[in-house]
C-alpha positions as CSV (number, residue, x, y, z in Angstrom):
1,M,-169.0,-24.2,4.6
2,Q,-170.1,-25.9,7.8
3,K,-172.9,-28.5,8.3
4,A,-175.5,-29.0,10.9
5,I,-177.2,-32.4,11.3
6,S,-181.0,-32.2,11.4
7,R,-183.1,-34.5,13.5
8,D,-183.7,-37.0,10.7
9,G,-179.9,-37.1,9.9
10,T,-180.0,-34.7,7.0
11,A,-176.9,-32.6,6.6
12,I,-177.7,-28.9,6.3
13,A,-174.9,-26.7,4.8
14,Y,-174.4,-23.2,6.1
15,D,-172.0,-20.3,6.0
16,R,-171.3,-17.6,8.6
17,T,-169.7,-14.2,8.2
18,G,-169.2,-11.2,10.4
19,E,-169.0,-10.6,14.2
20,G,-171.6,-10.2,16.8
21,P,-175.0,-11.7,17.7
22,A,-176.1,-14.4,15.3
23,L,-178.6,-13.6,12.5
24,V,-179.9,-16.5,10.4
25,I,-181.4,-15.8,6.9
26,V,-184.0,-18.2,5.6
27,G,-184.3,-18.1,1.9
28,G,-187.4,-18.3,-0.3
29,A,-188.1,-20.2,-3.5
30,Y,-184.9,-20.8,-5.7
31,Q,-182.7,-19.2,-3.1
32,V,-179.5,-20.8,-1.9
33,R,-176.9,-19.8,0.8
34,D,-174.5,-18.3,-1.7
35,D,-177.1,-16.1,-3.4
36,P,-175.3,-12.9,-4.4
37,R,-177.8,-10.7,-2.5
38,W,-177.1,-12.6,0.7
39,A,-173.4,-11.9,0.2
40,V,-174.1,-8.2,-0.1
41,L,-176.5,-8.3,2.9
42,A,-174.0,-10.2,5.0
43,G,-171.3,-7.7,4.1
44,L,-173.5,-4.8,5.2
45,L,-174.6,-6.4,8.4
46,G,-171.3,-8.2,9.2
47,E,-169.9,-5.5,11.4
48,R,-172.8,-5.9,13.9
49,F,-173.9,-9.4,13.4
50,T,-172.7,-12.9,12.6
51,V,-174.8,-13.5,9.5
52,V,-175.6,-17.1,8.8
53,T,-177.0,-18.3,5.4
54,Y,-178.0,-21.9,4.8
55,D,-179.1,-24.2,2.0
56,R,-182.6,-25.4,2.8
57,R,-183.0,-29.2,2.3
58,G,-182.8,-30.3,-1.3
59,R,-180.7,-27.2,-2.3
60,G,-177.0,-26.6,-2.8
61,D,-174.8,-28.7,-0.5
62,S,-177.6,-29.8,1.9
63,G,-179.2,-33.2,1.9
64,D,-182.7,-34.1,1.0
65,T,-184.1,-37.1,3.0
66,A,-187.5,-38.4,1.9
67,P,-190.3,-38.1,2.6
68,Y,-190.6,-34.3,2.8
69,A,-192.6,-32.6,5.5
70,V,-192.7,-29.0,6.6
71,E,-191.8,-30.3,10.1
72,R,-188.4,-31.5,8.7
73,E,-187.6,-28.0,7.5
74,I,-188.5,-26.6,10.9
75,E,-186.0,-29.1,12.4
76,D,-183.4,-28.1,9.9
77,L,-183.6,-24.4,11.0
78,A,-183.5,-25.6,14.6
79,A,-180.4,-27.6,13.9
80,V,-178.6,-24.5,12.4
81,I,-179.7,-22.3,15.3
82,A,-178.3,-25.0,17.7
83,E,-174.9,-24.5,16.2
84,L,-174.8,-20.8,17.2
85,D,-174.1,-19.0,20.4
86,G,-176.4,-16.8,22.3
87,P,-179.9,-15.5,21.4
88,V,-180.4,-15.8,17.7
89,R,-182.2,-13.4,15.4
90,V,-183.9,-14.7,12.2
91,M,-184.9,-13.1,8.9
92,G,-187.1,-14.9,6.4
93,M,-187.6,-14.0,2.8
94,S,-190.9,-14.7,0.9
95,S,-191.9,-18.4,1.5
96,G,-188.8,-18.6,3.8
97,A,-190.5,-16.0,5.9
98,V,-193.5,-18.3,6.4
99,L,-191.1,-21.2,7.2
100,A,-189.4,-19.0,9.9
101,L,-192.7,-18.0,11.3
102,E,-193.9,-21.6,11.5
103,A,-190.6,-22.5,13.2
104,A,-191.2,-19.8,15.8
105,A,-194.7,-21.1,16.4
106,H,-193.3,-24.6,17.0
107,G,-190.9,-23.2,19.7
108,V,-187.6,-23.0,17.8
109,P,-185.7,-20.6,19.9
110,M,-185.2,-17.1,18.4
111,K,-185.0,-13.7,20.0
112,E,-186.6,-11.7,17.2
113,L,-187.9,-12.4,13.8
114,A,-188.1,-10.2,10.7
115,L,-190.1,-11.3,7.6
116,Y,-189.9,-9.8,4.2
117,E,-193.1,-10.1,2.2
118,P,-194.5,-13.5,3.1
119,P,-196.5,-14.1,-0.1
120,F,-199.9,-14.5,1.5
121,V,-203.0,-14.1,-0.7
122,I,-205.7,-12.9,1.8
123,D,-208.4,-11.3,-0.3
124,G,-209.7,-10.9,-3.9
125,S,-207.0,-8.5,-5.0
126,R,-205.4,-11.2,-7.1
127,P,-206.3,-14.8,-8.1
128,P,-205.5,-17.5,-5.5
129,V,-203.3,-20.3,-6.5
130,P,-205.2,-23.3,-7.9
131,S,-206.7,-25.6,-5.3
132,D,-204.6,-28.5,-6.7
133,Y,-201.4,-26.4,-7.0
134,V,-199.3,-28.8,-4.8
135,E,-200.6,-31.8,-6.7
136,Q,-199.8,-30.3,-10.0
137,L,-196.2,-29.5,-8.9
138,D,-195.8,-33.1,-7.5
139,T,-196.9,-34.6,-10.8
140,A,-194.6,-32.4,-12.9
141,I,-191.6,-33.3,-10.7
142,A,-192.5,-37.0,-10.6
143,E,-192.7,-37.0,-14.4
144,D,-189.4,-35.0,-14.6
145,R,-191.1,-32.0,-16.2
146,R,-189.0,-29.5,-14.4
147,D,-189.6,-26.7,-16.9
148,D,-193.4,-27.2,-16.4
149,A,-193.1,-27.0,-12.6
150,V,-191.2,-23.7,-12.9
151,T,-193.7,-22.3,-15.3
152,L,-196.6,-23.3,-13.1
153,M,-195.0,-21.6,-10.1
154,L,-194.2,-18.4,-11.9
155,T,-197.6,-18.1,-13.6
156,A,-199.9,-19.3,-10.8
157,A,-198.0,-18.2,-7.6
158,V,-196.0,-15.2,-8.7
159,L,-198.3,-14.1,-11.6
160,V,-195.6,-13.6,-14.1
161,P,-197.3,-13.1,-17.5
162,A,-196.9,-16.1,-19.8
163,E,-195.0,-14.1,-22.5
164,F,-192.4,-13.0,-19.9
165,V,-192.0,-16.6,-18.8
166,G,-191.1,-17.4,-22.4
167,Q,-188.4,-14.8,-22.4
168,M,-187.1,-16.1,-19.1
169,R,-186.7,-19.6,-20.6
170,E,-184.1,-18.1,-22.9
171,S,-182.2,-16.4,-20.1
172,G,-179.4,-17.8,-17.9
173,I,-181.5,-17.8,-14.8
174,W,-183.8,-20.6,-16.1
175,S,-181.2,-23.3,-15.6
176,H,-181.0,-22.3,-11.9
177,F,-184.7,-22.4,-11.6
178,A,-185.0,-25.8,-13.3
179,A,-182.2,-27.2,-11.1
180,L,-184.2,-26.4,-8.0
181,A,-187.7,-27.2,-9.4
182,H,-187.9,-30.3,-7.1
183,T,-188.1,-28.0,-4.1
184,L,-191.1,-26.0,-5.4
185,P,-193.6,-28.5,-3.8
186,Y,-191.7,-27.9,-0.5
187,D,-192.4,-24.2,-0.7
188,A,-196.0,-24.8,-1.7
189,R,-196.4,-27.0,1.4
190,V,-194.8,-24.4,3.6
191,M,-197.4,-21.9,2.3
192,G,-200.3,-24.3,2.9
193,D,-203.6,-22.6,2.4
194,T,-202.3,-19.1,3.0
195,M,-202.5,-18.3,-0.8
196,S,-206.2,-19.2,-1.1
197,G,-207.6,-15.7,-1.0
198,N,-209.0,-16.2,2.6
199,P,-208.0,-14.0,5.6
200,L,-205.1,-15.3,7.7
201,P,-206.2,-17.6,10.5
202,A,-206.6,-15.6,13.7
203,D,-204.9,-18.1,16.0
204,R,-202.4,-20.0,13.8
205,W,-199.3,-18.1,15.1
206,A,-200.7,-16.9,18.5
207,A,-197.8,-18.7,20.2
208,V,-195.3,-16.4,18.5
209,R,-194.8,-13.8,21.3
210,I,-191.4,-12.6,20.3
211,P,-191.1,-9.2,18.4
212,V,-191.8,-9.8,14.7
213,L,-191.3,-7.2,12.0
214,A,-193.3,-7.8,8.9
215,I,-191.8,-5.8,6.0
216,G,-193.3,-4.8,2.7
217,G,-191.9,-3.1,-0.3
218,G,-193.6,0.2,-1.2
219,A,-193.4,-0.6,-4.9
220,S,-194.6,-4.2,-4.6
221,D,-198.0,-5.4,-5.7
222,P,-200.7,-4.4,-3.2
223,W,-201.5,-8.0,-2.3
224,L,-197.9,-8.5,-1.0
225,Q,-198.2,-5.3,1.1
226,S,-201.6,-6.5,2.4
227,G,-200.2,-9.8,3.6
228,A,-197.4,-8.3,5.6
229,R,-199.7,-5.7,7.1
230,A,-202.3,-8.3,8.1
231,L,-199.7,-10.6,9.7
232,A,-198.3,-7.8,11.8
233,A,-201.8,-7.0,13.1
234,L,-202.4,-10.6,14.1
235,L,-199.2,-11.2,16.1
236,P,-199.0,-10.4,19.8
237,A,-195.8,-8.4,19.3
238,G,-196.1,-7.7,15.5
239,L,-194.7,-4.6,13.9
240,H,-195.1,-3.4,10.3
241,R,-192.8,-1.4,8.1
242,I,-192.8,-0.3,4.4
243,L,-189.5,0.1,2.6
244,D,-190.2,2.9,0.0
245,G,-189.5,2.1,-3.6
246,Q,-188.8,-1.6,-3.0
247,T,-190.3,-4.6,-4.7
248,H,-190.2,-8.3,-3.8
249,D,-186.6,-8.2,-5.2
250,V,-185.5,-6.0,-2.4
251,D,-182.2,-4.1,-2.5
252,P,-179.9,-5.4,0.3
253,A,-178.6,-1.9,0.8
254,V,-182.1,-0.8,1.7
255,L,-183.0,-3.9,3.7
256,A,-179.9,-4.0,5.8
257,P,-180.5,-0.7,7.7
258,A,-184.0,-1.7,8.5
259,L,-182.9,-5.1,9.9
260,A,-180.0,-3.5,11.9
261,E,-182.4,-1.0,13.4
262,F,-185.0,-3.7,14.4
263,F,-182.5,-6.3,15.6
264,G,-180.5,-3.7,17.4
265,A,-183.4,-2.1,19.3
266,D,-183.2,-2.0,23.1
267,R,-186.4,-3.7,24.1
268,P,-187.3,-6.0,27.0
269,S,-187.3,-9.7,26.3
270,A,-190.7,-11.3,25.5
């Protein structure tokens, strides 16, 4: 484990493995740097890339300086990238994809960016999150109702049926979810109004001129596929790809070749 110091003094823990150009992975909700899927992905990509995983603030071995703001998380990613040599590639997963995209729009240096299923809700194909979603999460965490915060996120944002949430409460994964519940308002703020059922803002990420690959899973819900497709169409150098048979819980063995192909492509610099 190594640590980068963010602009506000927060220590951000990260690991690196492999050899070659740096590739930073930005996790989504509940994900930490030692997530087993990242270990598999790093192993598959390690012969071609130095794969870096990090704990977003408030998770794992990273600090969590108050007050929270999305800008602080952008600075965290910038601090990790500053520790690495040469042009850096970035891959973001779910809400981490949106964080990585925001970082690129704010000028954080990266050569290329791959995004797996940013969870945009851009039409009426599913209910939007409640208009007071962030406030509900904030209240639940302030009152130490961690289970309620997790339940709200799973039912309102991920659309897990309530009966399945009840089953999940009895499984081993629930304690992991509850331990990270205080970071759910962070992810909600990263998403902003992009889960409201409205089209993506046409100019929000216009400054992102590097190549961006928006990936969707062929077996994912249509709304997730639509979000990735719409984002690619908006970006100046956006590309879109579907991974057949994959869901939001993507198989690293399927994702790794797609990332290696995109990041290894011989293309002129933007």
